[in-house]
N, C-alpha and C positions, 0 to 999 in steps of 0.2 A: 090712128095716130096717137090718141091718148093712151091706148093700151100699150103701144110700143114705148112711149115715153115712161110709163109707169114701170114696165119691165126693165128698162135701162137704169132707172133710178134704184130699183131693188137690187139689180145685179152688180151695179157699180160699187166697188168696195169703198167704205167710208175712209177718208184720209185720217191718218193718225199723226198727231203732233207730239214731239218729245220735249219735255221740260224737266227741270230739276235744279238742285242746289247742292253746294258743299260748303262746310264751314269748320272752323276750329276755334274753340274757346278755352280760355284759362280761367279757372275759378280759384279765388283766394281761399275758399272753404266750400265744402259741399255736403251733401247728405249721404250718410253711410247706407249700406244695404239694409240696415234695420230702420231706416228713415228717421233716425235720430241724428242731428247734425254732428259731424265729426270734423274738427278744425284741421284741415290739411289742404294743400294745393291739389287741384284736379285738372287734368286735361280732358276735354270733351270734344269729340269729332262726330260730324254727321254727314251723311250722303243720302240724297233722295232722287229717284228717277220716276217720272210720271209719263205714262202713255195715254194721251188725252184724245178723245173723239168728240164730235159735236153732239151726237144723239145718244150714244151708248155709254156715256160715262168715262171713267178712267181707271187704269190699273196703276198702283203705286208700290214701289219697293223702297224701303227705308232701312238704313243701317246706321247704328251709333256705337261708338266705343267710349267708355269711361275708363280713364287710366289714372290711378293715384300716383302722384309725384313724390309721395313719401312712403318709405318702406314700413312704417309703423301703423298697423291696422288696429291692434289693441295690445294690451300688456302681455298676452299669452303668445300670439302669433305675429311675427314680424315679416311682412311680405308686401310686395306691390300688388294692389288690388286692381284687376282688369275685368271689365264686364263688356260683353258684346250683346247688342239688341238688334234683332232682325224682325222687321214688320212688313208683311205683305197685305195690301188692302185693295178693295174695290170701292170706288166712290162715284157720287153723282152730285152735281150742283143744280139746285132747283132755283131758278131766277123767277120771282113772282111779282116784282115791282122794280121800278127804276132804282138801282143801287141797293136793292134788297136781295139777299140770296141765302139759301139754306144748303150748307155743305154736309153731305152724309157720307160716312166712311164706315166700312166693316172689314175686319180682317183677322189675322192670326199673328201673334207675337211670340218669338223665341228669345229667351234670355240665357246666355251662357256666361257663367262665372269661371273664367280661366284660372283664377287664383285658388279655387277650391278643388281639391283632389277627390275623385270618386273613391268609395261611395260617400255621398253627403246627404245625411238625413233620409236615407233610403232611396236616393236618386242616383242611378248608375253614372249618368253623364253630367251631373251638377247643373242641369238645365231646367229652367222653369218654362212653362208654356201657358199662354193666355189667349182667349178670344177677346176681340177688341171692337168697340164701336164708338164713334165720335160724331156729335152733331154740333155744327157751328152756325149761328145766325149772324150774318153779315148785314150791318145797317150803315147808313151814311155817317153815323156818329160814333157807334161803339159796337164791338163784336162780343157775343156771348157764346160760350162753348161748354159742353159736358162730354167727358169721356168715361166710359165704363169698361172695366176689364173683368173677365171671369177666368180666374186661374184654375187650371185643371191639374197641373203638376208643379211642385211636389205635394200640394194640398189643394183643396177646393175652397175658394173664397172669392168674394166680389169686392172690387176696388173702384172708386170713382174719383174724378177730379173735375171741378167746375170752377169757372171764372169768367172774367171780362178783360178785354184788352182794348186799348185806344191808341191810335197813332196820330201824331201831329207833324205836319210838314212845316219845318222852320225856315225853308228857303235856303238858297245857296248850297244845296247838296246835303243839308243837315235835316235830320228827323228825330223825333223823340217818341218812344213807345212805352206805355205804362201797362202793367198787368197786376191784377189782384185775383187770387184763387184760394180754394180750400180743397183738401183731399182727405180721404179716409176710406172706410170699408165696413163690411159686416163684422160680426164678432170673431169669426174664424180668421179673417184677414188681419184684423187689428192684433189679435193674440199672437199670430205668427210673425208679423212685421215688427211689432213693438215689444213683444214679451219674451216667451221662453226661448226663442231662437237667438236672443241677444244675451239674456241673463238667466240664471237659475232661480231668480226670484219669482215665487208664485204670484199670479195676478188674475184678476177677474175682469176681463175686458168687456166692453159693450160696443154695439154698432154705432156708427156715426162719424162725423168729421173728426179728424185727429190734429190737423194743423192749419195754419193760415200762412199764405205767402204773398209778398208784394214786391214789385221791382220796377225800376225805370232804366231805360237803355237809350243812350244817345249815339246815333249812327251818322256816319259821313260817307257819301259816295265818292270814294277816291278816284275810281275809274268807272267807266260804263259797266254796270252789272257787278261791281265789286265794292263792297262796303267794309269799313272798319267801325268798331263800336266799343263803347265802355258803358258799364252800368253798375248799379248798386241794388242789392236784393236783401230782403228781410224774411227770416223764417221764425215762426212762433208756434210751439207745440201748445195745443189747447185741450187735449184730452187729459183728464186728471191722472189716470193710471200711467199713461205714456210719460207724462211729466215726472211722475214718481220714479219711473225707470231711469229717466235721464239724471235725476238727482242721485239715484243709487249708483250710477256709473260715472258720475262727474269727475272722479279722480282719474278715470281712464280716457278722458277727453271728450265725452259726450256733452252736448249742449242742448238745452231746451229752446233757447232763443239765440239767434245768430244773425249778424249782419255781415254780408260778404260782398266782394267785388268781382266783376266779370269784365274780361277784355277779349276781343276776338276779331276774326275776319270772316266775311261771308261773300260767296260768289254764287250767283244764280244764272242759269242758262236756259 
């Protein structure tokens, strides 16, 4: 009987639950492709679908579109800047204590810049590709996360983003979320993201953090599973050479330090 029960357990397919979310956000200013802030309105949209199992982890599909609402990208090229990000990951949540959890994700990211016409810097389809991993430690008080990207196309470089988040339940459908993070990369990454791909100014970049970011978002549950939110964010460039690039291009709209506002809607299912 025990053998029969074991065989039934093994042969019975594990149930799969489907979850996800969709959102749309408007940014009063955002970060350019070169990661130096560029004052312009941005429309940002996300969609995520998760196939979750109890014992075997989950598969995630994520899509995001960044669409500039201004036709001025720089003083040379005037166009609407559109970028599509597609991320496919496998993940597992390790629960090891009450309200403590480690969320592990690994996957591959495709970045398509539809406003760039091939060939672009030797890339036939104007697409970047990256391997991606992210670890998030969930605690009863604060969440810690670190994401690492290894870019293989159009150049090889390593990029990281690390930070902390904290959510507060204010009652009556209101919640407040705060985040503080830093990001940067190795020498190759920083040189490509902040240097010669943006300006012709020769630079000697180093590896390490490039900027600091902080933000607070106030959300209200308008309907069940449907939120509206507003927030204020701050971006500060901390890498000396990257700040020099920002000053060099200040007349064309680049900013080393920027405060911007966010407003959006969020639906999860």
